[in-house]
Backbone bond lengths (Angstrom), bond angles and torsions (degrees), N, CA, C in turn:
res aa  C-N    CA-C-N  psi(-1)  N-CA   C-N-CA  omega(-1)  CA-C   N-CA-C  phi
1 M - - - 1.494 - - 1.516 109.41 -
2 G 1.324 118.12 138.20 1.456 121.41 175.00 1.499 108.27 -84.98
3 R 1.364 115.22 -179.12 1.487 119.12 -179.62 1.506 112.13 -70.87
4 T 1.358 119.29 -18.68 1.432 120.30 179.84 1.537 110.60 -90.38
5 G 1.337 116.73 -0.69 1.433 118.41 178.59 1.502 113.90 95.26
6 Q 1.418 116.62 -8.73 1.451 118.16 178.81 1.505 110.47 -85.44
7 P 1.332 117.49 151.71 1.465 120.26 174.83 1.506 110.34 -61.67
8 A 1.381 113.79 154.25 1.486 118.44 -175.83 1.523 110.70 -59.33
9 G 1.337 117.39 -27.11 1.493 118.31 -176.88 1.529 110.44 -100.57
10 G 1.360 117.91 24.41 1.451 120.42 -175.94 1.529 111.59 -74.87
11 A 1.317 116.01 -176.09 1.482 122.12 -177.34 1.540 107.73 -59.50
12 G 1.268 114.85 137.97 1.458 120.06 177.65 1.533 110.97 90.96
13 S 1.360 118.10 -10.41 1.454 119.17 177.77 1.494 112.44 -71.45
14 P 1.318 120.28 140.91 1.463 121.38 176.30 1.512 112.63 -62.33
15 D 1.360 116.59 -16.70 1.479 118.54 179.67 1.490 112.98 -77.46
16 R 1.327 117.78 -16.16 1.454 119.15 -174.77 1.509 109.18 -89.17
17 P 1.366 119.37 144.42 1.459 122.89 -176.58 1.512 112.54 -60.11
18 D 1.426 117.20 -31.63 1.415 117.73 -176.69 1.519 113.48 -96.49
19 S 1.320 116.28 16.02 1.447 119.48 179.72 1.553 111.16 -71.44
20 P 1.347 117.44 131.68 1.470 118.61 178.10 1.482 112.79 -69.62
21 D 1.355 117.39 -9.25 1.467 119.07 178.56 1.522 111.77 -84.83
22 R 1.330 118.30 -11.24 1.446 119.60 177.63 1.518 110.43 -75.84
23 P 1.377 116.83 142.53 1.485 118.92 -177.75 1.539 113.14 -59.16
24 D 1.380 114.92 -29.39 1.486 117.93 -175.65 1.512 112.01 -98.49
25 S 1.320 118.02 13.42 1.469 122.09 178.76 1.543 110.84 -65.88
26 P 1.357 117.34 140.71 1.466 119.58 176.12 1.554 112.61 -59.68
27 D 1.356 115.89 -21.95 1.435 118.45 -178.53 1.524 113.76 -79.86
28 R 1.375 114.56 -9.78 1.459 118.36 -178.72 1.508 108.58 -102.45
29 Q 1.350 115.62 59.02 1.468 119.32 -179.11 1.528 114.28 -57.43
30 P 1.337 120.06 -43.02 1.482 117.63 179.01 1.479 113.42 -56.35
31 G 1.345 117.89 -32.21 1.463 120.00 -176.26 1.498 110.68 -74.33
32 R 1.323 121.09 -12.71 1.468 123.18 -179.20 1.530 110.67 -89.60
33 Q 1.297 118.84 -23.74 1.452 119.53 -174.37 1.530 114.75 -64.88
34 P 1.289 119.20 -42.48 1.491 116.90 177.86 1.491 113.91 -57.16
35 G 1.373 116.17 -38.26 1.430 119.93 177.34 1.517 111.84 -60.13
36 R 1.317 115.88 -46.76 1.468 119.50 177.68 1.529 111.96 -61.82
37 A 1.328 115.06 -42.29 1.461 117.53 179.81 1.510 111.85 -61.34
38 R 1.354 115.59 -41.73 1.437 118.98 -179.93 1.548 110.51 -65.37
39 R 1.308 117.85 -39.32 1.455 119.87 178.95 1.528 112.13 -65.41
40 L 1.301 115.82 -38.78 1.457 119.46 178.04 1.511 111.64 -68.86
41 L 1.334 116.70 -36.37 1.461 121.21 176.70 1.509 108.88 -66.18
42 K 1.301 117.00 -37.53 1.478 120.12 176.97 1.501 111.37 -61.94
43 S 1.322 115.65 -38.87 1.467 119.86 178.03 1.526 111.58 -61.53
44 V 1.375 115.32 -45.99 1.443 121.05 178.95 1.512 109.51 -60.08
45 G 1.353 117.33 -43.67 1.419 121.65 -179.64 1.522 112.68 -59.72
46 Y 1.344 117.25 -46.19 1.420 120.04 177.24 1.505 113.33 -61.82
47 G 1.328 113.18 -39.63 1.480 118.84 176.40 1.498 112.34 -57.69
48 L 1.333 117.11 -43.12 1.458 122.53 178.41 1.516 113.50 -64.90
49 V 1.346 115.10 -37.92 1.405 120.21 -179.26 1.551 111.03 -55.33
50 F 1.336 115.33 -37.59 1.481 118.68 178.70 1.516 112.13 -95.06
51 A 1.364 119.99 -29.07 1.428 121.08 -177.92 1.517 113.35 -70.08
52 V 1.336 116.54 -36.31 1.471 119.80 -177.11 1.534 110.66 -64.52
53 P 1.350 119.65 -54.37 1.444 117.00 176.80 1.539 116.23 -62.99
54 L 1.350 116.25 -32.55 1.446 120.12 176.05 1.511 110.68 -64.24
55 T 1.333 116.94 -43.25 1.486 120.91 179.25 1.546 111.54 -64.80
56 A 1.384 113.11 -41.93 1.455 117.86 179.36 1.560 110.56 -64.12
57 L 1.300 117.41 -41.05 1.480 122.00 178.79 1.517 108.76 -65.71
58 A 1.303 118.70 -42.68 1.458 120.96 179.29 1.548 110.15 -61.26
59 F 1.331 116.85 -41.50 1.457 120.36 178.86 1.557 110.43 -63.16
60 V 1.322 115.00 -43.09 1.449 119.95 -176.77 1.547 110.18 -62.96
61 V 1.325 118.29 -43.94 1.451 119.73 -177.62 1.536 109.90 -75.96
62 R 1.312 117.54 -31.22 1.483 116.59 179.12 1.523 111.15 -71.79
63 E 1.321 117.30 -35.25 1.469 121.03 178.59 1.529 112.81 -85.84
64 K 1.362 116.24 1.78 1.484 120.49 178.25 1.518 114.20 56.84
65 F 1.361 115.68 55.29 1.439 120.45 -179.03 1.552 107.72 -70.56
66 S 1.323 117.62 118.73 1.440 122.95 -164.77 1.510 116.30 -54.67
67 P 1.357 119.48 -47.38 1.456 117.36 -179.55 1.522 114.55 -58.09
68 V 1.322 117.31 -41.79 1.495 120.10 178.62 1.528 110.91 -68.88
69 I 1.342 116.02 -44.19 1.442 118.50 -178.20 1.515 111.76 -64.34
70 D 1.327 117.77 -44.00 1.446 122.46 178.19 1.561 112.50 -58.78
71 L 1.352 112.92 -45.86 1.491 119.49 179.47 1.529 109.73 -62.83
72 D 1.350 117.21 -43.24 1.437 121.77 179.18 1.516 109.45 -58.33
73 Q 1.348 117.95 -45.61 1.453 123.91 -175.25 1.536 110.18 -65.51
74 R 1.309 115.97 -41.80 1.482 119.90 -177.54 1.551 108.64 -66.21
75 I 1.300 117.56 -42.46 1.443 120.47 -177.68 1.532 110.17 -68.61
76 I 1.325 116.71 -38.11 1.509 118.65 -176.90 1.510 110.98 -69.38
77 V 1.364 116.22 -34.93 1.460 121.38 178.18 1.517 109.65 -66.72
78 A 1.343 117.97 -48.02 1.451 123.47 179.89 1.525 111.11 -60.49
79 A 1.371 116.18 -43.33 1.456 122.31 -177.09 1.538 110.85 -64.97
80 T 1.348 117.35 -48.06 1.427 118.67 -178.98 1.554 112.73 -69.67
81 D 1.268 116.07 -32.43 1.525 118.43 172.62 1.539 109.73 -57.73
82 L 1.342 117.72 -46.63 1.432 121.17 179.13 1.546 112.28 -62.02
83 T 1.346 115.26 -38.76 1.456 117.27 -178.95 1.530 110.99 -69.10
84 R 1.321 117.20 -41.74 1.481 118.15 177.74 1.518 113.25 -63.27
85 A 1.320 115.33 -30.23 1.471 118.56 -177.34 1.531 111.57 -80.08
86 N 1.310 117.62 -8.56 1.467 122.35 -179.29 1.523 112.52 -130.33
87 P 1.330 115.98 91.36 1.494 120.52 -178.62 1.467 115.98 -54.46
88 G 1.361 115.90 -37.20 1.434 120.12 177.53 1.503 114.25 -63.12
89 L 1.365 114.83 -41.03 1.435 119.14 177.50 1.541 111.57 -65.44
90 K 1.360 115.04 -41.13 1.461 120.80 179.07 1.512 110.58 -60.03
91 S 1.339 117.61 -44.26 1.443 120.10 -179.59 1.516 111.81 -63.97
92 F 1.316 116.27 -41.09 1.510 119.13 178.49 1.532 110.62 -64.14
93 L 1.334 116.06 -45.02 1.432 118.52 -179.38 1.540 113.67 -62.64
94 L 1.316 116.61 -39.29 1.478 119.95 174.94 1.523 111.78 -65.34
95 F 1.325 116.10 -40.30 1.444 120.70 174.85 1.534 112.15 -61.36
96 W 1.329 115.88 -45.92 1.469 120.17 -179.25 1.495 110.23 -64.28
97 Q 1.331 117.97 -39.45 1.460 121.69 178.34 1.515 112.71 -57.36
98 E 1.344 114.45 -45.16 1.440 119.41 179.28 1.535 112.34 -70.54
99 L 1.333 116.13 -39.93 1.461 119.67 179.17 1.492 112.86 -62.08
100 T 1.339 117.39 -37.30 1.462 121.63 -174.91 1.486 114.06 -101.34
101 Q 1.323 116.62 27.29 1.470 119.12 172.83 1.517 108.22 -54.72
102 P 1.340 119.55 127.38 1.473 120.54 -175.83 1.505 115.57 -46.75
103 W 1.345 116.95 -42.73 1.474 118.30 -178.19 1.516 113.62 -59.44
104 R 1.333 115.89 -32.40 1.492 119.14 -179.75 1.526 108.72 -69.27
105 L 1.321 117.01 -44.48 1.457 120.58 -174.46 1.510 109.83 -72.27
106 Y 1.366 117.29 -33.72 1.467 118.87 177.83 1.538 110.21 -68.55
107 I 1.286 117.98 -34.46 1.475 118.74 175.50 1.502 110.77 -64.93
108 V 1.328 116.83 -46.04 1.450 120.26 178.39 1.549 112.35 -59.89
109 S 1.320 114.74 -43.41 1.481 119.08 -179.06 1.530 112.21 -67.23
110 S 1.326 115.99 -37.21 1.483 121.56 177.85 1.539 108.53 -65.55
111 V 1.321 118.99 -40.47 1.453 122.79 176.95 1.536 109.99 -61.53
112 V 1.353 116.87 -42.01 1.446 119.67 178.31 1.534 109.37 -60.45
113 C 1.335 118.14 -44.77 1.467 120.45 178.00 1.480 111.95 -57.03
114 L 1.367 116.33 -44.08 1.430 122.19 179.38 1.525 113.68 -61.42
115 V 1.344 115.66 -43.71 1.453 120.44 -178.42 1.553 109.46 -66.14
116 V 1.305 115.39 -44.97 1.444 118.25 179.10 1.534 111.04 -61.33
117 W 1.302 118.26 -42.04 1.450 122.48 176.73 1.516 111.94 -59.17
118 R 1.320 118.75 -44.17 1.455 121.14 179.95 1.519 113.29 -66.74
119 R 1.333 116.78 -31.82 1.437 120.25 -178.48 1.509 114.18 -90.92
120 H 1.316 116.71 -21.19 1.472 121.87 -176.52 1.533 108.94 -137.46
121 R 1.307 116.09 80.46 1.464 117.83 -175.97 1.521 110.32 -68.25
122 E 1.333 119.33 -18.73 1.437 121.19 177.49 1.563 111.10 -67.64
123 L 1.306 116.22 -15.45 1.473 121.54 179.49 1.524 112.56 -103.86
124 A 1.332 115.02 25.64 1.486 118.94 -174.26 1.515 110.78 -60.04
125 T 1.367 117.82 -44.64 1.440 117.69 -177.93 1.501 111.43 -68.14
126 R 1.288 116.56 -33.94 1.486 119.90 177.43 1.560 108.51 -63.14
127 C 1.287 117.03 -45.00 1.498 121.33 179.76 1.514 108.53 -60.50
128 L 1.332 118.28 -44.35 1.440 120.96 179.24 1.503 112.02 -61.33
129 W 1.409 116.08 -41.53 1.477 119.23 179.16 1.534 110.16 -60.89
130 A 1.317 117.63 -45.63 1.437 120.28 -178.19 1.526 111.26 -61.05
131 F 1.300 117.24 -47.18 1.467 122.23 -177.26 1.545 109.89 -63.43
132 V 1.282 117.03 -46.32 1.497 119.87 -178.38 1.540 108.84 -66.35
133 T 1.308 119.10 -40.44 1.430 121.60 178.93 1.526 110.79 -59.23
134 L 1.310 115.97 -45.77 1.487 120.90 179.28 1.536 111.01 -61.18
135 M 1.315 118.06 -42.55 1.461 121.27 -177.88 1.537 110.07 -67.39
136 V 1.321 116.21 -41.07 1.476 121.45 -179.78 1.541 109.91 -64.78
137 S 1.317 114.95 -43.40 1.502 118.27 179.43 1.548 112.40 -61.95
138 W 1.293 115.87 -39.33 1.466 121.56 -179.24 1.538 109.00 -62.08
139 N 1.334 117.23 -47.03 1.438 119.93 -173.31 1.556 111.60 -82.04
140 L 1.333 117.63 -31.75 1.440 120.04 -178.01 1.515 113.18 -70.56
141 Q 1.323 117.12 -34.48 1.472 117.22 178.45 1.521 110.64 -68.50
142 L 1.333 117.61 -29.62 1.474 119.45 174.26 1.503 111.45 -68.03
143 D 1.301 117.91 -35.71 1.466 122.52 176.94 1.495 111.53 -65.60
144 I 1.348 118.45 -38.99 1.440 123.04 -178.84 1.567 108.20 -66.13
145 K 1.319 115.60 -41.02 1.453 119.43 177.33 1.541 111.83 -56.65
146 Q 1.326 115.71 -43.37 1.440 120.27 -179.10 1.558 112.09 -67.59
147 I 1.306 116.35 -29.43 1.463 121.81 178.35 1.532 111.28 -73.35
148 V 1.345 116.33 -48.95 1.458 121.58 -176.19 1.527 112.65 -75.93
149 Q 1.348 115.54 -41.16 1.472 123.24 177.09 1.560 111.61 53.24
150 R 1.287 116.33 49.74 1.469 120.74 176.65 1.558 109.10 -84.70
151 A 1.340 115.55 133.65 1.479 117.98 178.03 1.500 111.69 -73.33
152 R 1.299 116.11 155.48 1.454 123.80 179.94 1.558 108.19 -69.51
153 P 1.353 117.02 159.91 1.470 120.08 177.39 1.544 110.75 -61.06
154 I 1.328 115.10 145.92 1.455 120.80 174.94 1.504 106.65 -119.74
155 V 1.329 115.66 120.10 1.467 121.69 179.25 1.536 108.60 -133.01
156 T 1.329 114.92 154.80 1.453 117.46 174.22 1.522 110.67 -73.23
157 D 1.321 116.80 134.37 1.454 121.34 -178.22 1.521 110.39 58.77
158 P 1.336 119.98 63.63 1.424 120.92 -175.72 1.522 113.83 -63.80
159 V 1.323 118.42 146.13 1.497 121.56 178.27 1.509 108.13 -74.84
160 D 1.310 120.62 -40.41 1.469 123.68 -179.27 1.504 108.53 -151.73
161 R 1.290 115.91 165.82 1.450 123.30 177.56 1.523 110.29 -126.47
162 A 1.305 116.54 152.17 1.477 121.54 177.87 1.500 109.48 -143.08
163 P 1.327 117.27 143.48 1.466 119.36 179.26 1.515 112.68 -82.06
164 G 1.336 116.12 168.70 1.462 120.06 174.39 1.466 115.38 82.83
165 Y 1.311 117.55 -175.73 1.461 122.58 -178.78 1.503 111.35 -84.68
166 S 1.353 115.77 171.56 1.436 121.44 -166.93 1.494 116.01 -104.41
167 F 1.346 119.15 -31.01 1.465 119.59 -173.10 1.538 110.72 -112.80
168 P 1.349 115.38 129.78 1.458 129.41 -10.05 1.495 112.01 -79.25
169 S 1.313 117.10 171.22 1.455 120.77 174.56 1.504 109.64 -65.72
170 G 1.361 117.29 118.67 1.450 121.12 -179.27 1.514 111.05 -62.89
171 H 1.341 117.73 -43.13 1.490 120.23 178.95 1.503 110.87 -56.84
172 V 1.336 115.97 -47.54 1.456 121.34 -174.91 1.539 112.24 -72.49
173 A 1.323 115.40 -40.05 1.472 119.84 177.31 1.533 110.49 -60.36
174 C 1.304 115.19 -46.08 1.477 118.07 -180.00 1.533 111.04 -69.32
175 A 1.341 116.57 -38.44 1.461 119.77 178.49 1.523 110.95 -61.09
176 A 1.298 116.87 -45.45 1.496 120.88 -178.86 1.535 109.24 -66.44
177 A 1.340 118.17 -40.42 1.441 120.50 178.56 1.536 111.58 -65.86
178 I 1.326 116.93 -44.94 1.474 120.13 178.58 1.499 110.35 -63.50
179 A 1.341 117.09 -48.16 1.477 120.44 -177.30 1.526 110.83 -57.90
180 T 1.305 115.47 -49.45 1.500 120.17 -178.11 1.513 111.24 -64.44
181 T 1.332 116.26 -46.87 1.466 120.48 -177.68 1.496 111.89 -64.26
182 M 1.295 116.56 -45.40 1.478 121.76 -178.02 1.578 111.99 -66.17
183 T 1.319 113.94 -38.39 1.456 118.18 179.87 1.552 108.75 -64.80
184 I 1.317 116.79 -48.82 1.487 120.57 179.49 1.525 109.79 -63.13
185 F 1.325 116.11 -43.07 1.459 121.80 -174.60 1.561 111.66 -63.35
186 L 1.326 114.97 -45.27 1.472 118.80 -174.07 1.497 113.56 -87.61
187 W 1.311 117.17 -11.59 1.476 121.28 -173.94 1.543 114.61 -49.49
188 P 1.373 118.89 -48.68 1.477 117.14 -177.25 1.526 114.87 -69.58
189 L 1.343 116.97 -11.34 1.458 119.68 -177.60 1.510 114.41 -93.83
190 L 1.350 115.64 -4.15 1.466 120.01 -171.59 1.506 113.12 -111.80
191 S 1.312 116.23 152.15 1.462 121.98 169.88 1.514 108.19 -75.54
192 T 1.349 114.75 173.23 1.474 120.75 -179.58 1.518 110.71 -57.86
193 T 1.302 116.57 -44.89 1.474 121.22 -178.63 1.503 112.80 -62.39
194 W 1.340 116.34 -46.38 1.457 119.71 179.55 1.524 112.81 -69.50
195 R 1.292 116.24 -28.86 1.512 118.04 172.58 1.505 111.97 -61.06
196 R 1.319 115.98 -43.30 1.470 119.47 178.56 1.533 111.87 -65.31
197 V 1.321 115.85 -38.77 1.439 120.48 177.69 1.534 109.68 -62.01
198 L 1.315 114.95 -46.16 1.486 119.93 179.66 1.497 112.45 -59.53
199 V 1.305 116.78 -46.65 1.475 121.26 179.65 1.520 110.33 -60.22
200 A 1.332 115.10 -46.71 1.487 120.16 -179.86 1.491 111.69 -61.23
201 V 1.326 118.43 -45.09 1.447 120.44 -178.76 1.509 111.37 -65.13
202 M 1.305 117.48 -42.90 1.456 121.27 -178.64 1.537 111.54 -68.16
203 A 1.343 115.97 -35.88 1.467 118.50 179.03 1.535 109.52 -67.52
204 V 1.337 117.42 -40.79 1.480 120.64 178.63 1.543 109.12 -63.94
205 Y 1.308 116.31 -41.37 1.435 120.73 178.93 1.523 113.19 -57.75
206 V 1.331 116.63 -46.31 1.452 121.33 -178.95 1.560 110.47 -70.73
207 V 1.317 117.44 -44.36 1.439 120.00 -176.90 1.550 111.94 -65.62
208 V 1.291 116.66 -48.33 1.457 120.70 179.56 1.535 111.27 -62.65
209 T 1.320 116.14 -40.86 1.489 119.10 177.42 1.533 110.58 -64.02
210 S 1.286 118.77 -37.96 1.463 123.14 177.38 1.524 110.86 -61.00
211 L 1.323 114.50 -49.69 1.500 119.34 179.84 1.521 110.16 -64.32
212 D 1.309 115.84 -39.33 1.492 120.64 -177.18 1.536 108.35 -57.79
213 R 1.302 119.04 -43.58 1.468 120.20 -174.64 1.541 112.13 -67.47
214 V 1.304 115.56 -36.91 1.453 120.61 177.50 1.526 112.75 -73.37
215 Y 1.301 118.80 -46.16 1.474 123.42 -175.64 1.513 111.71 -72.36
216 L 1.311 118.11 -21.28 1.456 120.43 171.95 1.515 111.33 -86.06
217 G 1.316 116.44 -9.85 1.478 119.10 175.92 1.505 114.82 78.49
218 V 1.376 118.98 16.79 1.411 119.66 -177.27 1.548 112.35 -100.08
219 H 1.329 116.37 -5.58 1.453 121.94 176.60 1.516 111.35 -145.90
220 F 1.338 117.14 143.35 1.454 122.23 172.42 1.521 109.48 -73.88
221 P 1.308 116.64 159.53 1.481 119.44 174.83 1.529 113.25 -59.34
222 S 1.314 117.49 -34.50 1.481 120.26 179.22 1.531 109.73 -69.26
223 D 1.332 117.99 -27.31 1.467 119.51 175.80 1.548 109.75 -67.40
224 V 1.314 115.84 -37.57 1.455 121.87 -179.41 1.562 109.97 -68.35
225 V 1.328 114.57 -43.50 1.467 117.98 177.55 1.538 110.96 -61.91
226 G 1.321 115.76 -41.99 1.463 119.35 175.80 1.509 113.30 -59.71
227 G 1.310 115.39 -39.75 1.466 120.32 -179.96 1.523 112.28 -64.66
228 I 1.343 117.05 -41.88 1.441 121.49 177.29 1.509 111.57 -63.74
229 L 1.341 116.32 -46.15 1.476 120.62 177.99 1.507 111.51 -57.69
230 F 1.333 114.55 -44.85 1.486 119.02 -178.03 1.492 111.32 -64.04
231 G 1.319 116.77 -54.92 1.481 120.57 -173.04 1.491 113.35 -64.11
232 T 1.308 116.06 -45.60 1.501 122.70 179.75 1.525 110.68 -65.13
233 G 1.279 114.25 -45.76 1.482 119.43 -177.07 1.504 113.44 -66.95
234 L 1.340 115.35 -44.53 1.463 118.02 179.78 1.508 113.01 -63.91
235 A 1.360 116.69 -42.77 1.461 117.59 -176.70 1.547 110.41 -70.93
236 T 1.308 118.52 -37.48 1.463 122.21 179.02 1.528 110.86 -66.40
237 A 1.338 117.39 -48.18 1.473 119.89 -179.94 1.529 111.09 -65.18
238 S 1.359 115.80 -35.91 1.436 118.83 178.69 1.501 112.17 -64.17
239 Y 1.327 118.08 -41.82 1.442 121.36 -179.90 1.538 111.15 -65.50
240 L 1.303 116.18 -43.11 1.469 117.42 179.27 1.543 110.97 -66.72
241 G 1.298 116.84 -32.30 1.467 118.52 172.66 1.514 112.26 -65.77
242 Y 1.322 114.78 -40.59 1.489 120.18 176.82 1.518 110.46 -59.58
243 L 1.342 117.44 -43.94 1.439 120.43 178.43 1.504 112.48 -62.49
244 G 1.334 116.15 -37.44 1.442 120.81 -179.27 1.525 113.51 -65.99
245 W 1.360 114.72 -36.61 1.446 116.38 179.13 1.505 115.25 -88.68
246 N 1.319 115.49 -20.87 1.452 119.42 -170.69 1.504 112.64 -131.08
247 P 1.356 118.81 57.59 1.470 118.80 177.79 1.517 110.25 -65.51
248 G 1.304 117.39 123.77 1.460 120.81 -177.10 1.504 112.54 -165.68
249 P 1.342 117.65 -174.16 1.443 120.00 -175.89 1.506 116.29 -67.00
250 D 1.334 116.77 -17.46 1.467 118.63 -176.79 1.578 109.90 -97.67
251 D 1.327 116.18 11.11 1.510 117.20 -176.30 1.515 112.94 -81.91
252 S 1.314 118.62 -27.32 1.485 120.20 -173.45 1.539 109.14 -119.60
253 P 1.343 116.35 146.50 1.441 120.07 176.78 1.516 110.07 -74.67
254 P 1.347 118.15 158.15 1.459 121.20 179.48 1.485 111.45 -67.52
255 P 1.295 118.18 170.08 1.476 121.04 -179.96 1.535 111.75 -53.70
256 E 1.325 115.99 145.25 1.468 120.35 -175.82 1.541 110.37 -56.69
257 G 1.341 114.48 135.75 1.454 119.20 177.53 1.522 113.74 92.92
258 K 1.337 118.76 -7.13 1.434 122.46 -178.70 1.514 108.43 -111.15
259 V 1.319 113.49 155.52 1.467 119.76 178.98 1.533 108.36 -85.84
260 G 1.306 116.09 149.47 1.472 121.55 -178.27 1.464 112.55 -77.54
261 P 1.348 116.54 -144.10 1.472 122.62 -176.58 1.499 115.47 -54.77
262 E 1.378 117.74 -26.01 1.444 119.95 179.36 1.533 111.85 -59.90
263 S 1.334 117.34 -28.97 1.504 120.90 -174.74 1.512 111.75 -62.06
264 S 1.332 117.09 -27.61 1.459 120.02 -179.43 1.556 111.34 -67.33
265 K 1.369 114.46 -17.85 1.458 117.72 178.89 1.516 112.65 -103.04
266 G 1.333 114.22 4.69 1.469 118.16 177.40 1.498 115.19 81.69
267 T 1.339 119.06 15.60 1.427 121.72 179.68 1.482 110.69 -113.78
268 T 1.353 118.71 167.55 1.423 123.58 -179.73 1.505 109.72 -125.86
């Protein structure tokens, strides 16, 4: 009992969850702002980690820096020679190129966002974040192409041709953005085993798509590197920004080894 006759854990006690004296109390709004500012600053920092090398690489290819251009050309010639010498490889690469057209994967990813939203309304803002990030990545990589305006590779007896500019690779930029966004987005809903499966599938998707663009001769290796930097960096920075603006119950995955919100419905 305190001196006022109230129990030690009564209203207003720092031991109670609703006490305004607790640092995480809703009544202590000023105390929450530095945390949000730090999280937003972290988002900007991660964005710069990827944006700086991407910008530097874009400058190098736009100004035709000889060591990079020469290396790109040598690799593209060797890669297309190998593809022409192996009809089976060529057929697979053309199939993979068609299968992973960005518009197809964006439709699939958008449907995933919709399904999760319908089943888990408590994750509505997370679903919106994933969808918006995907749409921004799709359009922004097209804008970067227009800024850099790098020509496609030119080789004798080309394996395949593609329209538009070359840097960054649109297939790879979208693949990296989709893989990163979907992995982060679905992480809280999956068990440990399914998380590993998701990471493995997404990694294969990005790696095979990257090789596909080079071995078909429609993108230089530096275009592929630029696409990975763009997609991964955008999705990561976007998520950290989302956490900064929207701290809530759907921000963090459940404890390792446990299933997320699906477990409440008895599914895995």
